[in-house]
matplotlib code that plots the C-alpha trace (Angstrom):
import matplotlib.pyplot as plt

x = [67.3, 68.0, 71.3, 72.0, 71.8, 74.9, 77.3, 77.2, 80.7, 80.7, 80.0, 82.7, 85.3, 84.4, 84.7, 88.0, 89.5, 88.4, 90.3, 93.4, 96.7, 98.2, 101.1, 98.6, 96.8, 100.1, 101.1, 97.7, 98.0, 101.6, 100.6, 97.8, 100.0, 102.7, 100.1, 99.0, 102.6, 103.3, 100.1, 101.2, 104.6, 103.0, 100.8, 103.7, 105.7, 102.9, 102.6, 106.3, 107.4, 109.9, 111.4, 115.1, 115.2, 115.5, 112.5, 113.1, 116.4, 117.6, 120.2, 119.9, 119.5, 122.7, 122.6, 124.4, 126.6]
y = [114.3, 113.4, 112.8, 109.1, 108.1, 109.0, 106.3, 105.3, 106.7, 106.2, 102.5, 102.1, 103.9, 101.9, 98.6, 99.6, 100.8, 97.6, 95.5, 97.8, 96.6, 98.1, 99.5, 101.4, 102.8, 103.8, 105.7, 107.5, 108.6, 109.8, 111.7, 113.4, 114.3, 115.7, 117.9, 119.2, 120.0, 121.8, 123.8, 124.8, 125.9, 128.0, 129.8, 130.5, 131.8, 134.1, 135.5, 136.3, 133.9, 132.1, 135.2, 134.9, 131.1, 128.4, 126.2, 123.2, 124.5, 127.0, 128.5, 132.2, 133.2, 134.6, 138.4, 140.3, 143.1]
z = [80.9, 84.6, 86.2, 87.1, 90.8, 92.7, 93.8, 97.5, 98.0, 101.8, 101.3, 98.6, 100.8, 103.8, 102.0, 100.4, 103.7, 105.5, 102.9, 102.8, 104.1, 107.2, 105.1, 102.9, 105.9, 107.6, 104.4, 104.2, 107.9, 107.3, 104.2, 106.1, 109.0, 106.7, 105.0, 108.4, 109.4, 106.1, 106.5, 110.0, 108.7, 106.0, 108.5, 110.7, 107.8, 106.6, 110.2, 110.1, 112.8, 110.6, 109.0, 108.3, 108.6, 106.0, 106.1, 108.3, 109.8, 112.4, 110.0, 109.2, 105.6, 104.2, 103.7, 100.9, 102.0]

ax = plt.figure().add_subplot(projection="3d")
ax.plot(x, y, z, "-o")
ax.set_aspect("equal")
plt.show()
């Protein structure tokens, strides 16, 4: 038994994006940009550049004792 022919995904995406509203495209770009910024913050945190800070703020983490 052979697999069915694959869908022309690039053509489907191109047609759907061409018909999409500007609000949808704006939301997609915002989501992508937010994902990139979060990824950058995670990399910085893993390298230790954000140690002692709450994410997204400049406040120090409260220490016990």
